[in-house]
gemmi code that builds the backbone of each chain (N, CA, C; Angstrom):
import gemmi

chains = {
    "A": [
        ("LYS", (84.404, -18.133, 91.458), (84.118, -18.297, 90.048), (83.281, -19.554, 89.837)),
        ("ASN", (82.210, -19.438, 89.031), (81.363, -20.600, 88.752), (82.095, -21.589, 87.857)),
        ("GLN", (82.093, -22.840, 88.297), (82.766, -23.876, 87.505), (81.977, -25.168, 87.529)),
        ("VAL", (82.114, -25.933, 86.451), (81.515, -27.264, 86.358), (82.608, -28.210, 85.900)),
        ("GLU", (82.879, -29.228, 86.722), (83.916, -30.199, 86.409), (83.273, -31.551, 86.139)),
        ("GLN", (83.683, -32.193, 85.060), (83.115, -33.495, 84.726), (84.208, -34.560, 84.704)),
        ("SER", (83.804, -35.757, 85.114), (84.737, -36.884, 85.058), (83.976, -38.158, 84.738)),
        ("PRO", (84.617, -39.140, 84.099), (85.943, -38.992, 83.514), (85.892, -38.124, 82.260)),
        ("GLN", (87.054, -37.780, 81.745), (87.097, -36.995, 80.520), (86.632, -37.853, 79.342)),
        ("SER", (87.017, -39.130, 79.365), (86.569, -40.050, 78.323), (86.375, -41.432, 78.923)),
        ("LEU", (85.541, -42.204, 78.255), (85.164, -43.512, 78.780), (84.847, -44.434, 77.614)),
        ("ILE", (85.387, -45.656, 77.676), (85.093, -46.654, 76.650), (84.454, -47.849, 77.347)),
        ("ILE", (83.290, -48.267, 76.861), (82.610, -49.416, 77.455), (82.098, -50.330, 76.350)),
        ("LEU", (81.748, -51.548, 76.733), (81.174, -52.488, 75.778), (79.655, -52.333, 75.744)),
        ("GLU", (79.131, -52.557, 74.575), (77.680, -52.502, 74.385), (76.989, -53.391, 75.413)),
        ("GLY", (75.912, -52.856, 75.980), (75.148, -53.614, 76.967), (75.540, -53.322, 78.407)),
        ("LYS", (76.732, -52.738, 78.595), (77.181, -52.416, 79.956), (76.580, -51.106, 80.430)),
        ("ASN", (76.607, -50.926, 81.751), (76.159, -49.677, 82.353), (77.359, -48.772, 82.616)),
        ("CYS", (77.095, -47.482, 82.755), (78.172, -46.568, 83.142), (77.582, -45.366, 83.866)),
        ("THR", (78.461, -44.683, 84.609), (78.044, -43.501, 85.365), (79.029, -42.376, 85.114)),
        ("LEU", (78.494, -41.218, 84.770), (79.302, -40.033, 84.529), (79.072, -39.052, 85.679)),
        ("GLN", (80.138, -38.334, 86.042), (80.058, -37.462, 87.214), (80.155, -35.988, 86.832)),
        ("CYS", (79.506, -35.160, 87.652), (79.545, -33.715, 87.467), (79.605, -33.050, 88.832)),
        ("ASN", (80.628, -32.239, 89.066), (80.743, -31.456, 90.304), (80.694, -29.987, 89.921)),
        ("TYR", (80.006, -29.189, 90.719), (79.871, -27.788, 90.346), (80.075, -26.880, 91.550)),
        ("THR", (80.436, -25.636, 91.244), (80.594, -24.628, 92.294), (79.703, -23.429, 92.016)),
        ("VAL", (78.725, -23.615, 91.123), (77.834, -22.520, 90.742), (76.931, -22.150, 91.908)),
        ("SER", (76.849, -20.855, 92.176), (76.024, -20.383, 93.275), (75.473, -19.000, 92.951)),
        ("PRO", (74.227, -18.713, 93.279), (73.232, -19.659, 93.760), (72.785, -20.605, 92.656)),
        ("PHE", (72.273, -21.744, 93.059), (71.915, -22.797, 92.110), (70.478, -22.626, 91.649)),
        ("SER", (70.246, -22.830, 90.336), (68.881, -22.813, 89.817), (68.491, -24.186, 89.292)),
        ("ASN", (69.211, -24.643, 88.303), (68.945, -25.984, 87.812), (70.182, -26.580, 87.154)),
        ("LEU", (70.117, -27.878, 86.916), (71.233, -28.600, 86.309), (70.676, -29.446, 85.186)),
        ("ARG", (71.334, -29.363, 84.047), (70.904, -30.133, 82.878), (72.032, -31.048, 82.421)),
        ("TRP", (71.633, -32.172, 81.865), (72.549, -33.031, 81.133), (72.152, -32.990, 79.663)),
        ("TYR", (73.180, -32.813, 78.820), (72.974, -32.808, 77.379), (73.777, -33.944, 76.760)),
        ("LYS", (73.274, -34.448, 75.638), (74.017, -35.393, 74.806), (74.373, -34.672, 73.514)),
        ("GLN", (75.676, -34.729, 73.162), (76.089, -34.096, 71.913), (76.762, -35.134, 71.024)),
        ("ASP", (76.090, -35.502, 69.945), (76.680, -36.382, 68.957), (77.717, -35.612, 68.170)),
        ("THR", (78.703, -36.326, 67.627), (79.770, -35.693, 66.855), (79.183, -34.905, 65.690)),
        ("GLY", (79.584, -33.651, 65.586), (79.141, -32.834, 64.467), (77.725, -32.301, 64.583)),
        ("ARG", (77.140, -32.402, 65.749), (75.758, -31.926, 65.938), (75.650, -31.060, 67.191)),
        ("GLY", (74.509, -30.420, 67.329), (74.283, -29.605, 68.509), (73.845, -30.458, 69.685)),
        ("PRO", (74.005, -29.954, 70.913), (73.586, -30.693, 72.101), (72.071, -30.893, 72.144)),
        ("VAL", (71.665, -32.016, 72.733), (70.253, -32.322, 72.921), (70.007, -32.555, 74.403)),
        ("SER", (68.987, -31.911, 74.935), (68.719, -32.013, 76.373), (68.230, -33.415, 76.746)),
        ("LEU", (68.813, -33.975, 77.816), (68.389, -35.280, 78.333), (67.510, -35.112, 79.575)),
        ("THR", (67.997, -34.343, 80.536), (67.255, -34.154, 81.789), (67.511, -32.751, 82.317)),
        ("ILE", (66.584, -32.265, 83.118), (66.775, -31.035, 83.867), (66.334, -31.282, 85.297)),
        ("MET", (67.145, -30.808, 86.244), (66.822, -31.039, 87.651), (66.920, -29.735, 88.423)),
        ("THR", (65.935, -29.496, 89.266), (65.960, -28.331, 90.141), (66.451, -28.748, 91.518)),
        ("PHE", (66.546, -27.777, 92.405), (67.140, -27.978, 93.723), (66.461, -29.109, 94.495)),
        ("SER", (65.155, -29.222, 94.347), (64.405, -30.172, 95.171), (64.359, -31.584, 94.595)),
        ("GLU", (64.906, -31.763, 93.404), (64.828, -33.073, 92.771), (66.110, -33.859, 92.981)),
        ("ASN", (65.965, -35.139, 93.352), (67.126, -35.981, 93.586), (67.436, -36.890, 92.408)),
        ("THR", (66.365, -37.317, 91.731), (66.528, -38.263, 90.630), (65.556, -37.938, 89.525)),
        ("LYS", (66.027, -38.097, 88.307), (65.130, -37.936, 87.160), (65.582, -38.880, 86.056)),
        ("SER", (64.612, -39.553, 85.461), (64.937, -40.531, 84.421), (64.382, -40.122, 83.073)),
        ("ASN", (65.085, -40.547, 82.047), (64.644, -40.344, 80.666), (65.062, -41.603, 79.912)),
        ("GLY", (64.170, -42.586, 79.890), (64.507, -43.857, 79.256), (65.640, -44.539, 80.015)),
        ("ARG", (66.719, -44.848, 79.291), (67.858, -45.532, 79.924), (68.801, -44.574, 80.649)),
        ("TYR", (68.480, -43.305, 80.621), (69.303, -42.296, 81.298), (68.667, -41.916, 82.632)),
        ("THR", (69.457, -41.970, 83.706), (68.979, -41.543, 85.010), (69.974, -40.559, 85.602)),
        ("ALA", (69.492, -39.365, 85.916), (70.347, -38.348, 86.521), (70.030, -38.245, 88.002)),
        ("THR", (71.061, -38.013, 88.797), (70.865, -37.772, 90.225), (71.482, -36.424, 90.574)),
        ("LEU", (70.977, -35.840, 91.639), (71.489, -34.551, 92.093), (71.583, -34.548, 93.609)),
        ("ASP", (72.752, -34.168, 94.114), (72.935, -33.939, 95.543), (73.320, -32.470, 95.691)),
        ("ALA", (72.336, -31.644, 96.027), (72.568, -30.205, 96.090), (73.466, -29.828, 97.279)),
        ("ASP", (73.519, -30.687, 98.283), (74.371, -30.388, 99.455), (75.848, -30.507, 99.102)),
        ("THR", (76.186, -31.577, 98.387), (77.585, -31.779, 97.996), (77.887, -31.191, 96.631)),
        ("LYS", (76.859, -30.659, 95.973), (77.001, -30.046, 94.642), (77.565, -31.049, 93.639)),
        ("GLN", (76.905, -32.199, 93.613), (77.324, -33.244, 92.683), (76.115, -33.786, 91.942)),
        ("SER", (76.363, -34.187, 90.700), (75.330, -34.844, 89.919), (75.971, -36.009, 89.187)),
        ("SER", (75.152, -36.985, 88.860), (75.652, -38.094, 88.066), (74.634, -38.427, 86.989)),
        ("LEU", (75.129, -39.003, 85.914), (74.262, -39.494, 84.845), (74.585, -40.965, 84.653)),
        ("HIS", (73.586, -41.805, 84.899), (73.769, -43.239, 84.776), (73.112, -43.712, 83.494)),
        ("ILE", (73.853, -44.461, 82.703), (73.323, -45.003, 81.446), (73.231, -46.514, 81.601)),
        ("THR", (72.062, -47.020, 81.392), (71.809, -48.456, 81.574), (71.793, -49.162, 80.222)),
        ("ALA", (72.358, -50.373, 80.206), (72.316, -51.208, 78.987), (72.713, -50.400, 77.761)),
        ("SER", (73.943, -49.945, 77.750), (74.407, -49.011, 76.720), (74.232, -49.584, 75.314)),
        ("GLN", (74.011, -48.666, 74.387), (73.875, -49.014, 72.975), (74.923, -48.249, 72.174)),
        ("LEU", (75.190, -48.716, 70.975), (76.193, -48.058, 70.135), (75.845, -46.576, 69.929)),
        ("SER", (74.566, -46.305, 69.851), (74.125, -44.927, 69.612), (74.326, -44.007, 70.820)),
        ("ASP", (74.716, -44.587, 71.940), (75.023, -43.755, 73.118), (76.391, -43.101, 72.991)),
        ("SER", (77.188, -43.518, 72.022), (78.503, -42.914, 71.803), (78.317, -41.443, 71.478)),
        ("ALA", (78.834, -40.585, 72.364), (78.625, -39.145, 72.232), (79.373, -38.455, 73.357)),
        ("SER", (79.276, -37.131, 73.363), (79.785, -36.359, 74.494), (78.604, -35.998, 75.381)),
        ("TYR", (78.771, -36.145, 76.688), (77.691, -35.832, 77.633), (78.124, -34.621, 78.457)),
        ("ILE", (77.321, -33.591, 78.384), (77.693, -32.306, 78.953), (76.765, -31.939, 80.102)),
        ("CYS", (77.371, -31.537, 81.205), (76.634, -31.090, 82.379), (76.610, -29.564, 82.362)),
        ("VAL", (75.445, -28.975, 82.593), (75.297, -27.523, 82.542), (74.548, -27.061, 83.787)),
        ("VAL", (75.087, -26.086, 84.475), (74.443, -25.576, 85.684), (74.079, -24.118, 85.479)),
        ("LEU", (72.848, -23.781, 85.832), (72.374, -22.409, 85.700), (72.319, -21.783, 87.075)),
        ("SER", (72.883, -20.590, 87.203), (72.827, -19.915, 88.495), (71.500, -19.185, 88.641)),
        ("GLY", (70.993, -19.168, 89.842), (69.721, -18.516, 90.093), (69.828, -17.011, 89.933)),
        ("GLY", (68.817, -16.411, 89.363), (68.808, -14.958, 89.245), (69.505, -14.436, 88.010)),
        ("SER", (70.254, -15.287, 87.319), (70.895, -14.848, 86.072), (70.500, -15.820, 84.963)),
        ("TYR", (70.796, -15.461, 83.802), (70.506, -16.338, 82.668), (71.776, -16.950, 82.096)),
        ("ILE", (72.831, -16.979, 82.887), (74.119, -17.436, 82.375), (74.370, -18.883, 82.788)),
        ("PRO", (74.436, -19.783, 81.812), (74.744, -21.178, 82.125), (76.246, -21.397, 82.173)),
        ("THR", (76.670, -22.305, 83.040), (78.076, -22.719, 83.086), (78.148, -24.156, 82.597)),
        ("PHE", (78.945, -24.374, 81.557), (79.038, -25.685, 80.930), (80.268, -26.427, 81.424)),
        ("GLY", (80.106, -27.731, 81.602), (81.258, -28.586, 81.786), (81.879, -28.899, 80.435)),
        ("ARG", (83.065, -29.494, 80.502), (83.779, -29.806, 79.271), (83.197, -31.040, 78.587)),
        ("GLY", (82.456, -31.825, 79.333), (81.853, -33.016, 78.745), (82.662, -34.275, 79.004)),
        ("THR", (81.987, -35.386, 78.978), (82.610, -36.713, 79.010), (82.351, -37.358, 77.671)),
        ("SER", (83.437, -37.778, 77.031), (83.304, -38.451, 75.746), (83.123, -39.943, 75.977)),
        ("LEU", (81.973, -40.454, 75.595), (81.662, -41.877, 75.787), (81.718, -42.603, 74.461)),
        ("ILE", (82.454, -43.704, 74.443), (82.499, -44.560, 73.260), (81.983, -45.932, 73.672)),
        ("VAL", (80.979, -46.405, 72.947), (80.427, -47.739, 73.188), (80.859, -48.651, 72.052)),
        ("HIS", (81.582, -49.717, 72.424), (82.075, -50.669, 71.424), (81.173, -51.889, 71.355)),
        ("PRO", (81.034, -52.449, 70.136), (80.212, -53.673, 70.014), (80.907, -54.859, 70.670)),
    ],
    "B": [
        ("ASP", (61.165, -29.399, 58.125), (61.010, -30.042, 59.408), (62.075, -29.616, 60.400)),
        ("THR", (63.214, -29.089, 59.921), (64.308, -28.730, 60.803), (63.856, -27.657, 61.784)),
        ("ALA", (64.124, -27.875, 63.089), (63.650, -26.956, 64.110), (64.512, -25.693, 64.153)),
        ("VAL", (65.824, -25.890, 64.293), (66.763, -24.773, 64.319), (67.798, -25.037, 63.231)),
        ("SER", (67.881, -24.149, 62.277), (68.816, -24.346, 61.176), (69.831, -23.216, 61.138)),
        ("GLN", (71.026, -23.551, 60.673), (72.107, -22.570, 60.568), (72.744, -22.698, 59.197)),
        ("THR", (73.166, -21.577, 58.665), (73.938, -21.593, 57.438), (75.047, -20.553, 57.518)),
        ("PRO", (76.221, -20.873, 57.001), (76.578, -22.172, 56.416), (76.975, -23.176, 57.496)),
        ("LYS", (77.198, -24.416, 57.102), (77.656, -25.427, 58.053), (79.165, -25.323, 58.261)),
        ("TYR", (79.855, -24.972, 57.201), (81.307, -24.769, 57.274), (81.639, -23.405, 56.673)),
        ("LEU", (82.625, -22.748, 57.284), (83.038, -21.436, 56.806), (84.547, -21.328, 56.992)),
        ("VAL", (85.260, -21.199, 55.887), (86.709, -21.046, 55.943), (87.036, -19.688, 55.346)),
        ("THR", (87.810, -18.890, 56.062), (88.048, -17.530, 55.606), (89.399, -17.036, 56.107)),
        ("GLN", (89.832, -15.927, 55.548), (91.116, -15.351, 55.933), (90.944, -14.381, 57.093)),
        ("MET", (92.012, -14.232, 57.840), (92.054, -13.230, 58.905), (91.721, -11.859, 58.346)),
        ("GLY", (90.963, -11.087, 59.095), (90.650, -9.726, 58.686), (89.348, -9.592, 57.917)),
        ("ASN", (88.836, -10.720, 57.410), (87.577, -10.672, 56.668), (86.385, -10.486, 57.601)),
        ("ASP", (85.250, -10.113, 56.987), (83.976, -10.020, 57.709), (83.065, -11.128, 57.199)),
        ("LYS", (82.395, -11.818, 58.134), (81.504, -12.912, 57.726), (80.242, -12.918, 58.579)),
        ("SER", (79.211, -13.563, 58.037), (77.952, -13.703, 58.777), (77.515, -15.149, 58.819)),
        ("ILE", (76.863, -15.496, 59.919), (76.237, -16.813, 60.076), (74.749, -16.558, 60.340)),
        ("LYS", (73.918, -17.318, 59.634), (72.477, -17.114, 59.783), (71.851, -18.234, 60.598)),
        ("CYS", (70.819, -17.879, 61.334), (70.099, -18.862, 62.135), (68.610, -18.600, 62.044)),
        ("GLU", (67.858, -19.674, 61.888), (66.402, -19.574, 61.829), (65.793, -20.699, 62.652)),
        ("GLN", (64.715, -20.383, 63.371), (63.992, -21.434, 64.091), (62.507, -21.359, 63.713)),
        ("ASN", (61.928, -22.562, 63.527), (60.512, -22.626, 63.136), (59.654, -23.208, 64.254)),
        ("LEU", (60.136, -23.026, 65.501), (59.434, -23.582, 66.660), (58.494, -22.579, 67.318)),
        ("GLY", (58.507, -21.356, 66.836), (57.677, -20.326, 67.450), (58.208, -19.860, 68.791)),
        ("HIS", (59.500, -20.091, 69.040), (60.096, -19.703, 70.326), (60.337, -18.206, 70.399)),
        ("ASP", (60.341, -17.712, 71.642), (60.572, -16.283, 71.868), (62.047, -15.939, 72.019)),
        ("THR", (62.855, -16.909, 72.459), (64.236, -16.605, 72.824), (65.216, -17.383, 71.958)),
        ("MET", (66.250, -16.680, 71.510), (67.296, -17.305, 70.692), (68.659, -16.958, 71.255)),
        ("TYR", (69.643, -17.819, 70.963), (70.969, -17.703, 71.575), (72.062, -17.988, 70.545)),
        ("TRP", (73.234, -17.439, 70.816), (74.441, -17.860, 70.128), (75.433, -18.363, 71.155)),
        ("TYR", (76.030, -19.540, 70.846), (77.054, -20.134, 71.678), (78.317, -20.349, 70.843)),
        ("LYS", (79.453, -20.351, 71.544), (80.724, -20.681, 70.898), (81.294, -21.921, 71.583)),
        ("GLN", (81.701, -22.909, 70.787), (82.346, -24.100, 71.338), (83.780, -24.132, 70.840)),
        ("ASP", (84.713, -23.982, 71.778), (86.116, -23.895, 71.385), (86.716, -25.278, 71.158)),
        ("SER", (88.005, -25.284, 70.865), (88.684, -26.539, 70.518), (88.725, -27.511, 71.693)),
        ("LYS", (88.595, -26.993, 72.914), (88.576, -27.859, 74.088), (87.163, -28.309, 74.425)),
        ("LYS", (86.240, -28.012, 73.556), (84.849, -28.478, 73.644), (83.998, -27.732, 74.655)),
        ("PHE", (84.544, -26.682, 75.274), (83.711, -25.904, 76.185), (82.724, -25.066, 75.395)),
        ("LEU", (81.476, -25.133, 75.797), (80.443, -24.269, 75.221), (80.316, -23.035, 76.096)),
        ("LYS", (80.187, -21.884, 75.441), (80.026, -20.654, 76.205), (78.972, -19.791, 75.530)),
        ("ILE", (78.060, -19.273, 76.337), (77.018, -18.429, 75.760), (77.612, -17.087, 75.348)),
        ("MET", (77.173, -16.597, 74.201), (77.646, -15.302, 73.726), (76.543, -14.259, 73.852)),
        ("PHE", (75.399, -14.573, 73.251), (74.285, -13.629, 73.225), (72.969, -14.365, 73.442)),
        ("SER", (71.994, -13.608, 73.928), (70.635, -14.120, 74.001), (69.686, -12.994, 73.632)),
        ("TYR", (68.714, -13.311, 72.807), (67.697, -12.356, 72.408), (66.335, -12.904, 72.806)),
        ("ASN", (65.508, -12.053, 73.392), (64.142, -12.420, 73.711), (63.210, -11.469, 72.980)),
        ("ASN", (62.391, -12.014, 72.094), (61.503, -11.175, 71.290), (62.255, -10.023, 70.620)),
        ("LYS", (63.335, -10.336, 70.000), (64.185, -9.414, 69.242), (64.959, -8.436, 70.119)),
        ("GLU", (64.902, -8.628, 71.444), (65.594, -7.711, 72.337), (66.791, -8.411, 72.981)),
        ("LEU", (67.950, -7.758, 72.972), (69.151, -8.344, 73.549), (69.024, -8.424, 75.062)),
        ("ILE", (69.179, -9.631, 75.644), (69.102, -9.765, 77.091), (70.395, -10.300, 77.703)),
        ("ILE", (71.226, -10.944, 76.923), (72.523, -11.399, 77.416), (73.581, -11.014, 76.399)),
        ("ASN", (74.656, -10.410, 76.902), (75.820, -10.134, 76.062), (77.022, -10.446, 76.940)),
        ("GLU", (77.587, -11.627, 76.710), (78.601, -12.107, 77.633), (80.004, -11.666, 77.270)),
        ("THR", (80.315, -10.436, 77.492), (81.666, -9.884, 77.275), (82.278, -10.398, 75.984)),
        ("VAL", (81.489, -10.288, 74.938), (81.957, -10.687, 73.620), (82.552, -9.449, 72.950)),
        ("PRO", (83.687, -9.589, 72.233), (84.265, -8.411, 71.562), (83.257, -7.716, 70.655)),
        ("ASN", (83.443, -6.425, 70.495), (82.537, -5.632, 69.656), (82.528, -6.070, 68.198)),
        ("ARG", (83.531, -6.855, 67.823), (83.583, -7.331, 66.431), (82.422, -8.287, 66.134)),
        ("PHE", (81.816, -8.814, 67.195), (80.670, -9.718, 67.036), (79.399, -8.904, 67.218)),
        ("SER", (78.536, -8.930, 66.221), (77.285, -8.187, 66.346), (76.121, -9.061, 65.924)),
        ("PRO", (75.255, -9.399, 66.878), (74.066, -10.171, 66.539), (72.992, -9.245, 65.981)),
        ("LYS", (72.164, -9.833, 65.102), (71.066, -9.053, 64.542), (69.828, -9.944, 64.515)),
        ("SER", (68.740, -9.434, 65.058), (67.508, -10.216, 65.081), (66.430, -9.455, 64.327)),
        ("PRO", (66.248, -9.752, 63.040), (65.245, -9.026, 62.257), (63.822, -9.358, 62.682)),
        ("ASP", (63.633, -10.572, 63.196), (62.330, -10.968, 63.728), (62.558, -12.097, 64.724)),
        ("LYS", (61.485, -12.530, 65.361), (61.600, -13.510, 66.443), (62.199, -14.830, 65.986)),
        ("ALA", (62.048, -15.141, 64.702), (62.477, -16.444, 64.198), (63.915, -16.460, 63.703)),
        ("HIS", (64.562, -15.316, 63.658), (65.912, -15.226, 63.109), (66.858, -14.508, 64.056)),
        ("LEU", (68.067, -15.072, 64.157), (69.126, -14.398, 64.897), (70.431, -14.661, 64.159)),
        ("ASN", (70.922, -13.625, 63.492), (72.134, -13.758, 62.705), (73.328, -13.222, 63.482)),
        ("LEU", (74.491, -13.736, 63.128), (75.711, -13.317, 63.814), (76.700, -12.801, 62.788)),
        ("HIS", (77.071, -11.530, 62.915), (78.039, -10.932, 62.001), (79.350, -10.727, 62.756)),
        ("ILE", (80.436, -11.107, 62.105), (81.746, -10.986, 62.746), (82.654, -10.147, 61.845)),
        ("ASN", (83.150, -9.060, 62.390), (84.073, -8.184, 61.658), (85.521, -8.530, 61.978)),
        ("SER", (86.381, -8.240, 61.030), (87.839, -8.354, 61.240), (88.203, -9.661, 61.942)),
        ("LEU", (87.882, -10.761, 61.299), (88.081, -12.083, 61.912), (89.522, -12.309, 62.338)),
        ("GLU", (89.659, -12.972, 63.501), (90.970, -13.298, 64.049), (91.104, -14.814, 64.165)),
        ("LEU", (92.365, -15.267, 64.294), (92.612, -16.703, 64.389), (91.828, -17.327, 65.550)),
        ("GLY", (91.747, -16.592, 66.650), (91.078, -17.091, 67.843), (89.570, -17.226, 67.704)),
        ("ASP", (89.035, -16.716, 66.609), (87.589, -16.858, 66.371), (87.252, -18.235, 65.818)),
        ("SER", (88.261, -18.998, 65.436), (88.011, -20.347, 64.921), (87.357, -21.188, 66.009)),
        ("ALA", (86.202, -21.723, 65.692), (85.409, -22.483, 66.668), (84.161, -22.990, 65.952)),
        ("VAL", (83.347, -23.717, 66.710), (82.020, -24.074, 66.203), (81.011, -23.172, 66.903)),
        ("TYR", (80.178, -22.525, 66.113), (79.179, -21.610, 66.649), (77.806, -22.268, 66.545)),
        ("PHE", (77.118, -22.311, 67.687), (75.791, -22.923, 67.739), (74.739, -21.869, 68.021)),
        ("CYS", (73.676, -21.956, 67.271), (72.489, -21.179, 67.542), (71.523, -22.080, 68.313)),
        ("ALA", (70.717, -21.506, 69.164), (69.725, -22.286, 69.918), (68.494, -21.424, 70.150)),
        ("SER", (67.407, -22.077, 70.499), (66.204, -21.329, 70.851), (65.490, -22.028, 71.997)),
        ("SER", (64.681, -21.263, 72.714), (63.828, -21.835, 73.754), (62.522, -21.066, 73.765)),
        ("ARG", (61.509, -21.717, 74.317), (60.178, -21.119, 74.283), (60.180, -19.768, 74.994)),
        ("ARG", (60.751, -19.756, 76.168), (60.890, -18.502, 76.909), (62.353, -18.372, 77.318)),
        ("GLN", (62.624, -17.613, 78.357), (64.015, -17.405, 78.727), (64.609, -18.630, 79.401)),
        ("LEU", (65.897, -18.564, 79.647), (66.728, -19.743, 79.871), (66.407, -20.557, 81.118)),
        ("LEU", (65.862, -19.960, 82.137), (65.838, -20.583, 83.455), (65.198, -21.959, 83.496)),
        ("THR", (64.069, -22.105, 82.847), (63.381, -23.391, 82.983), (63.130, -24.103, 81.663)),
        ("ASP", (63.246, -23.399, 80.582), (62.853, -24.005, 79.317), (64.001, -24.707, 78.618)),
        ("THR", (63.662, -25.798, 77.943), (64.650, -26.558, 77.194), (65.107, -25.768, 75.980)),
        ("GLN", (66.403, -25.793, 75.754), (66.946, -25.153, 74.565), (67.115, -26.183, 73.458)),
        ("TYR", (66.812, -25.748, 72.260), (66.991, -26.593, 71.085), (68.119, -25.994, 70.258)),
        ("PHE", (69.135, -26.804, 69.995), (70.326, -26.321, 69.316), (70.287, -26.626, 67.825)),
        ("GLY", (70.906, -25.729, 67.074), (71.121, -25.978, 65.660), (72.297, -26.915, 65.465)),
        ("PRO", (72.605, -27.246, 64.217), (73.668, -28.215, 63.925), (75.080, -27.641, 64.052)),
        ("GLY", (75.188, -26.329, 64.179), (76.503, -25.718, 64.328), (77.092, -25.236, 63.017)),
        ("THR", (77.939, -24.224, 63.127), (78.714, -23.718, 61.991), (80.180, -23.759, 62.405)),
        ("ARG", (80.961, -24.535, 61.666), (82.389, -24.625, 61.981), (83.118, -23.522, 61.227)),
        ("LEU", (83.643, -22.569, 61.975), (84.372, -21.442, 61.393), (85.867, -21.675, 61.540)),
        ("THR", (86.573, -21.605, 60.430), (88.031, -21.729, 60.442), (88.615, -20.455, 59.867)),
        ("VAL", (89.451, -19.792, 60.660), (90.095, -18.559, 60.218), (91.565, -18.857, 59.955)),
        ("LEU", (91.986, -18.594, 58.726), (93.372, -18.918, 58.326), (94.271, -17.700, 58.400)),
    ],
}
model = gemmi.Model(1)
for chain_id, residues in chains.items():
    chain = gemmi.Chain(chain_id)
    for i, (resn, *xyz) in enumerate(residues, 1):
        res = gemmi.Residue()
        res.name, res.seqid = resn, gemmi.SeqId(i, " ")
        for name, pos in zip(("N", "CA", "C"), xyz):
            atom = gemmi.Atom()
            atom.name, atom.element = name, gemmi.Element(name[0])
            atom.pos, atom.b_iso = gemmi.Position(*pos), 0.0
            res.add_atom(atom)
        chain.add_residue(res)
    model.add_chain(chain)
structure = gemmi.Structure()
structure.add_model(model)
structure.setup_entities()
């Protein structure tokens, strides 16, 4: 069964600090992996997309990594800001189908 | 200016009623989707339409019927609402099909069934 597990479930950090969110998946065959940011009461917004051959991709202060061998991804947030407070969702798409598997998300709270 | 819009934003109704949620996108995208986000925050795809044609139907009960009158609209009609239908429903669109294109999500419709 295709699954996406994210950790930690929630995280509280101080403004200006860095943090790393983890995503492990069992989706096979693999097509791509996306990280989304979902603010409270809003729809998810795409941060990065990574294919099998990509190890790292950055979008401003967000850097995603992918290890396709161990089926792990991480999202690193640098110099956190209050506006980074949100849920971060990892989504893996299996190759050959159009069905995405979503993780439950990591709830990040950034305190001043 | 809104890319993907949904109405209503909130919907409270009694069990057994029939309700509809509307979705419109002004991005000129070919593909539209409906997702359900349950109380545990898991998002799950329900339907996908490409150029008004159904391409994904993820074992959703027959009480849910999507309707795409044109490429820019994908409405969701739900018959005989049940308590378990309470969730946030998101509409999304992408330029082409899901594999490589970024999806743009609407703001969501919070459905509460009493």
